N, C-alpha and C positions, 0 to 999 in steps of 0.2 A: 504493500500499500504506499502511495506517495506521501511524503511529509507534507502536512498542512501549511507549513510556512513556505516551503518552496513552491507549492501549488498556488498560494496567495500571490507570490512574487511573479509567477508566470502569467497569471491572469492580469495582474496590473500592468505587466509589460505589454501584453496583447491588447489591453484596453486603451493604451496610450498610443496614438498614431506617431510614427516616426517623423512625420512632417511637421509636427507641432513643437519640436525641440527648438530652443532658443539659439540664436547665433553664438551666444556666449559659450554654449555647450561645445560647439564645433571648434571655436577658438581655443578653449581649454583642452580639448582632445588633441589638437594639433600641437600646441605649445608645451603643455605639461605632459599630455599623454594619459591614457587610461591606466597605465602602469608607470612606475617611477623611472624606468629605464627605456621607455618607448617614445617619450616627448622630444620635441625639437630642442628645448632648452637643455636637456640632459645630453643629447648628442653634441650640441654646440660646445658645452663644457668639456666633454671628453676630447673633442677635436682640438680645442685650445691647449689642453694639457699635453696631448700627444705631439702637437706641432712645437710647443715650447721645449719639450724633452728632446725631440729630434734635433732641434736647432742647437741645443746645448752640446749634444754629442757630435753633430756634423760640422758646426762652425769651425773647429780647429782644422779639420781636414780640408774644408772649402778655403779657408784662409791660406793653408799650406799650398794648395794647388794654384791659388791665385797669385801668391807671392813668387813662386818659382817660375811662373810664366811671364813675369814682367821683365821688360828690357830696360835699358838705361833711362830712357825718356820717361817711362812709367814709374820707375822707382824714384826719380827726381821730382815728379809731379805730385804734390800732396793731394790733389783732387782725385787721383786714381786710387781707390781703396780695395774694391772687390773685383771689378771687371777690368782687365788691362785693355788698352786700345789695340795693341798688337801682341800676338803670341810669340814669345821667344823661347826656344828650346835649348839655348846655349848652357843654361844652368844644369839642365838634366844631363846633358852630354858631359859637362865637367864632373858632376857627381858620379856618373857611370864610370868614367875613367879613373877617378880617385878611388872609388870603391873596389876597382877591379871586379866588376859586378858578376861576370860569368863565372869566374873562379870562386869568389866569395859565395855566390848564390849556390853553386854546386855543393860547397862544403856545408853551408847552412842547412840545405835541403837534406843531404845525407845524414848529417848529425842529428838534426831535429826529428826526422822520420824514424831513425833507429831508436832514439831515446823514447819517442812516443809509443812505438810498438812494444818495446821492452817493458815500459812502465804499465802499459795496458795489460799485458799478459801477467806479469808478476803481481800487480795489485789486484787483479781478478783472483788469482790463487789465494792471496792473503785475505781478501775480503770474503771469499767463500769459506775459508777456514774459520774466521772469526764468527761468521753467521751460522754455520751448520755443524762444524766438527766440535768434539770435546777433547781437550788436551790439557795437561797440567798447567796450572797458573794462567789460565786463559784471561781472566779479569785483570791480572797484573800486567800481562803483555799488552792488553788493550789500553791500559792506563799509560804504559810506556809509549804506545803509538800516539795517543792524544798528547802526551808530553812533547814528543818530537814535532807535533803539529804546532804547539804553542811556541817552542823555543825558536827564535830567529836564526836564520842561516849564518848571520854574522858571528854568533856565539860559537860556532864550530869551525870557523875559517882557519884558525891557527893549527888545531890538531890535524885537520884534513890536509892542509898544505904541507905540514911537516911529514905526514905519512906519505904523501905523493913524492916529496923530495927524497925520502929514504928509499923508496922503491923505484926511483928513476922514471917517474911518470910525468915529469914536467915537460911541457910542450908536446904532449900526446893527448889523445882523446880518451884514454882509459879512465881518468878520474871522473869524467862526465858520463861515460857509458856504464861503468861498473855499478854505480849506485842504482841506476835504472833496472839492472838485471835483478837486483834483490828488492825492487819496490820502494826503495828509499828516494833517491833522486829529488828533483824539484817538485815540491807539493805532493810527495808520494803519500804521506799519511792521509791527506784529503781524498786521494783517489781510492785508497783502501776503504775509507769510510763510505764513499759513494757505492762501491761494489757491495760492501756489507749490508747497507740499507736496502739495496736491490734484492740480494739473495734472501734476505729475511722476509720479504713479501711474497716469495714464491711458495706454492703449496708443497708440503712434505710428501704428498702422495707420489709426486714425480720420482723422488729419490727412492721411495719404497718400491715402486714398480721396477725401477732399474736394478735394485737389489734382488728382487724376485727373479729377474732375468739373469742373474749371476754377475752383474757388473760390480767392480770394486769402487773405491772412493775416487780414484783417478779417472776411471772410465766414466763414472757418473758425472763428474765435473766437466770433462772435455766433450762428452757426447750429448749430455742432457742439459746441464745448467749453463755452460758457457754460451751455446747458441741462443739460449733465451736471454742472455745478458747483452744482446746487441745494442739496445738503447744506452745502457750504462757504458758500454765499450766505446761508442761513438762520442759520448760526452767526455769521457776520460782521455780519449785520443786527441780530440780537438783542444781540450784544455792543456794537455801536455805539449802538444805541437806549438800552440801559440805562446805559452809561457817560456818554453825552451828557445823558440825562435827569437823572442824579444830579450832574452837574458843575456847580459854582457858581464855580469858579475862573475860567474864561475869561469867562462872562457877567459876573462881577463886575468883571473887568478892563476889558472893552469897553462894558458897559452901566451904568457907575457912576452916572450921573445920569439914567437914562431911567426913564419910568414904565411902559414895556412890558417887564416883566421876567418870566422864567420862574419856575416854582414853586421851583426850587432856590435862587434868590436870595431868594425870599419867606421861605423857612425861616430863612436867615441874618439877614435884616432883622427878623423877629419876635424872634429871639434877642437881637439888639442892643437892641430896643425894651424887652424884659423886663429886660435888664441895666441899661439906664439907669433904668427905673422902680424896680428894686430899690435902686439907689444913692440915689434920691431919696425914696422912700416906705418903703423896707424890703422884706424878702422877703415873699412871699405864698404861701400853701399851693396856690394854683391855677396858679402858674407852671410847675411841672413837668408838670401835666396838660395845659395848653395846648400846651407843647412836644411832648408825646407825641401829642396830637391833630394837631398840624401835621405832624409827621413821618409819621404814619399816612396823612394825605391825600396826601402827597408820594409815598410809596412804593406806594400802592395801585394806580395804573395799571400799573407794571412787574409787580407780583404778578399781576394779572389777565392781562396779556399772557403771562406765563410759564405760567400755569395752562392756557392754551389752546394753547401752542406747545411745551410741554416734550417731547412725543413727538418731534417733528421736530428739536428742539434736541439731545436725547440722540443721536438717530440721526446728526445732522450731526457732532457731536463725534467719534463713533466712526469715521465715514467720512472725516474730513479729516485724520486722523493726529495729533490733539492728544493722544491717550492713548498714543502710542508714545514 
């Protein structure tokens, strides 16, 4: 039997012709909306927030591109701020030659991809162990993991550098690659936590079914759990790739006198050269444009990578529990 209250509302709605509604009702429905998030006012507010946020993040990149495209006349003209009158590519060419871009790009790509892949695999193993396996002093080791996440990298510089010197690893890539093999590396603790949170959300019936089929722990992980961790793997790989690509602290510490340096070190080296030249010959109007062109060449590969992987990256962030 139908509820008397709902029956009364239905009759009242049928008794009132739609044509007798006042114009104020339609204005209210359009501006405010029948629901809080359906009106024009709410949508306008959201678009204003999104445009302001996008401008905050994009304005440095737009200013960088604008400045590196300015020629001498545009740099000397104070009325030219964002859009140059003529496009000048000389600064990009100078930055390309100063960075030895092809060689440095190959080194950066090889080193960064290797570190990202090693960290993804090793942190997945550690995250699965903390999420699913039982071993002695599990809570203590997880506390040590969180402690390594809190301690800044600068606090461990001296012991790490002394160990690399004693083993003859200076001016080699071993001190950068070896920590990634064991899941330590740059931000390794965060990646382990990401995998741990993901594996904890998976149903235990999957592992029980694998055990019934005779699979051991290693086979269960590599054949069942790791393929399911594709969203977490994408997030960790992209984070590790971008952070390693932009890092110049560790390469500057271990590759201090090497000629085979990544792009991140080339950026700091060019800044030092320009600083020395300014002290000897005085400031130049082209110094800032060369720095902008150098920075653009360094950040261009991660931007291209994110442009092609943003869909999977956003999906991975949502499914790994980072937004919770």
